[in-house]
C-alpha positions, 0 to 999 in steps of 0.5 A, a space after each residue: 903409828 897405828 893410824 895410817 891415813 886421814 881425810 875429811 869428808 861429809 855424810 848426812 845433814 846432821 853429821 859429818 865426817 871429820 876423819 877416817 883412818 886405818 887402825 892396824 894391830 900393835 903387834 903382827 899376828 902369828 895366827 894362821 887362817 881361820 876357817 869359817 864354820 857351819 855357824 859362821 857361813 850362813 851369816 854371809 847373807 846378813 848385815 854386819 853387826 851394828 852395836 854401840 854405846 852412848 856416853 857422857 862427854 869425857 873430862 878431856 878434849 876430843 883429840 885426847 879421846 881419839 888418841 886414846 881410842 886409836 891406841 886402844 883399838 890398835 892394842 886390842 886388835 893384837 888380841 883379836 887378829 881376825 878383826 884386822 883380817 879379811 875374808 878369802 875363799 880358796 879354789 875349793 870354795 872354802 871361806 877363811 879368815 886371813 889374819 893378815 893385819 890389814 886393819 880396821 877403820 876408824 871414823 871421827 864424826 861429828 853432829 855439829 852441835 845438832 844432837 844431844 844425849 837427850 835426843 837419843 834417850 827421848 821417850 818413844 820411837 828410836 830416832 833415825 839420827 841413831 843409824 848415823 852413829 855408825 859408818 855410812 861406808 858400811 850401811 846395809 853391808 852384807 857380811 860377804 863384803 868383808 872379802 874386800 872391805 874391813 871386817 871391823 869398823 869403829 865410829 866415834 860420834 861427837 854429840 853436843 854433850 856426849 859421845 857415842 862409840 859404835 862398832 860395825 863388824 862382819 857377822 860371819 866372824 863374830 856372834 854376840 858373845 865374841 862381839 861383846 868380848 871384844 868390846 869389853 877388852 877394847 874398853 878394858 885397855 883404854 882404861 889402861 889395863 896391861 892385858 885382857 881378862 877374857 882371852 879369845 879362843 881361836 880353836 877350830 876343831 869342833 863339830 862346827 868345822 865341815 868340808 861342806 861348800 856353801 855355793 854363792 851367787 856371782 858377787 855374793 849373796 843379798 839379804 833375805 828381807 825387804 830393807 826398804 819396808 817401812 818400820 818403827 823402833 822402840 826400846 821397851 824398858 822393864 824394871 826388875 820390879 816389873 819383871 818380878 810382878 810378871 813372873 809371879 803372875 805367870 806362875 800363879 804366885 804372889 810377888 812376895 814369893 819371888 824373893 829368891 830372884 837375884 841378879 844372877 838368875 836374871 843377869 848372869 853378868 859373869 856368865 858367858 852363856 848368850 842368847 837366852 841360856 838359863 832364862 829359857 830353862 827352868 829356875 830354882 831346881 824345879 822347886 815349885 810344882 803347880 797344878 792347873 785346870 788344863 790337864 795338857 799342862 804338866 807344870 812340873 817346874 817354875 817359869 823363869 823370868 825371861 820365859 815370862 817376858 818372852 810369852 808376854 811379848 809373843 802374845 802381845 805382838 800376835 794380837 797387835 798383828 790382828 791375824 786369823 786364829 787358824 794361822 801359824 805364828 812362829 817364835 825364833 831365838 838364837 841360842 848359844 851352843 858353846 855349852 851345848 856341845 860335847 866336849 864344850 867349847 871354850 866359853 870365849 870361843 871366837 866366832 859364831 856358835 849359835 843355832 836358831 830354835 823355832 817354836 810354832 803355835 796357832 795365833 789362837 792359842 797365843 792370843 787366848 792361852 794363858 802366858 804360862 802355856 805360851 812359855 812352856 812351848 818356848 822352854 821345851 824346845 830350848 831344853 831339848 837343844 843338847 849336844 845330839 840336837 846341835 849335831 843334827 842342826 850341823 848335819 842338816 845344814 851340810 846336807 843343804 848348805 844355805 845362808 841364813 833366811 832372816 826375815 818375817 816371810 809370813 807376817 807371823 814371826 818374831 826373831 829374838 836375838 842378842 841377850 840381856 846377859 851380855 855385859 854391855 854396860 861394862 864398857 867403861 873406857 875410862 870416864 864412866 858406864 854408858 848411859 844406853 846401848 843402841 843398835 844401827 839399822 842393820 838386820 831390821 825387819 818386822 818382828 826383829 827383837 833384841 834383848 839388852 840388859 837394862 842400865 840399872 842392872 840387877 835384872 832389868 831388861 831392855 827389848 829393842 822391838 822393830 815392827 810395822 807401823 801399824 803393829 807397833 801402834 797397836 802394841 803401844 795400845 795393849 794394856 796388858 803389855 804396857 803395864 809392865 813397861 817402865 818407860 
């Protein structure tokens, strides 16, 4: 029996917990302890990842759905033993994942008929009710807590006309690639598959393994940003047509010249190259070389679709913040290093394999220079992040181990995470594709951006933008930015 205990309790005024249980793997793990790497350890101070998907109601009773999901989760945990384990720290200070089959928590929550799909998808700012779609027990939980809490929790929230399946998972155990591979496999097995297509790789023999020790305060670290800062959040959707138009403008081309943009370039769904892999490098084999009045712009390659979108966002947010021209603004983005290391990591290497690339520019330049110049600043740094640079980052961390400084410390920073390449809409549990992807309240601060694929596919992009209230309102009044937004 995969579900060991159940009981009822209450949470918020809109939702209440119907039951809670522990789901264990349907097969005992034979995987040994997995050592946290230099990419895993800095995440001990950040919140659990909170990501989930919204569906229409399935054509069967909720009891049948819960049984299906519990069984599917039990089977999936057998393929992902670390998610059923706990963190342990040895006497030398090294942190491991003990694959001990302790299990994941499973919550059934009801909105008591108070919430509808339309409430979640309503235009405008993301409603606060979305935060209730994730386990209350894991609200603002720091990843270090997986020493004494489950690494994974799944919550099924029953709406009046839909259902939301959300996961909270320790960020020191997974990055976006590993998280969505788990989620896809979970859905795959619930659909009745006898095996999963993309088996995770648990190898721990790369340059990311280190003997360095991260010293932590008694009781564990805390997040490095103000969790009580007033914020507004909104999902801005960009259609493929809008992105083509933006890319053409960035490259000083007619929109009709963009006919060679296809779903592979924009979406790359079959690629596991996460966190802006190809979109932040040059497209189309540098076939389109441009000249510019600015002699400092080499313009030897075409600016990609995502470069164009990032440049538009950086420019608009910087203007909205009304900062002095001489101040430095920063664009941080997490990049996947699986393919950047030599030898390469397996495409489905399980764990964190990400590093943060930082690009600086003056507020005056970002606000006034043309979008191509802004995009090129991002592109240069991403292209340069090769095996040598990855290893340099590892060496720098080993010389001074520390937790990841997440936040907007100077009021002029943007942090880009997630990826429109992640196959979020492939999560069909048996009654259709998701209606939307939404994240919880974890790791939210002024300037945090998450890139999702648009539901329509073929290159559409959703940007989940979190800003201070005054900056958000100014962004929504920026005609240059909003002309490309389709919602």
